[in-house]
C-alpha positions, 0 to 999 in steps of 0.5 A: 500499499505504501508504494500506491500512496508513493505513486499517487503522490508522484502523479500529483507532483507531476500534475502540478509540474505539468499544469503551468506548462500547458499554456506554452504547449497550447501555443506550440500546438496552435502553430502546428494544428487547425483551431478546432483541434487545439483543445483535443491535442493539448488534452492529449498531451496532458493525458499522456503526461498523466499516464506517464506519471507512474513511471520513472521521473523525468530529468528535463520535464519541459523538454520531455512535455514538448517532446510528447507534444510533437509526438502527439501532433505527429500521431495526429497527422498520421491519422489524418493521412490514413483516414484521408481526412483532407478528402472529407467534405461536411454533410450539408442538409441538401445531401439528405433531403427529407420528404414531407 
């Protein structure tokens, strides 16, 4: 049980350390992503850091968080390419007329 408490304490300390970096991460992500996607990508960075909290401590936290952000952006671009997202068109009402 002591290990579980130590791990929770480490997770809380890591979260406290990452939170002040999120505005800088948001600016970094905003340079590389469309505005509607920014919140989701920043949240993905925060989630990955939260999941990382149980592992060994990070020596250079700021550098590591930006490395995670680059990884999130790379993964996002890869998913967009595989899904051919640039070829998608939004569905409008006239695509699905409703007969009355």
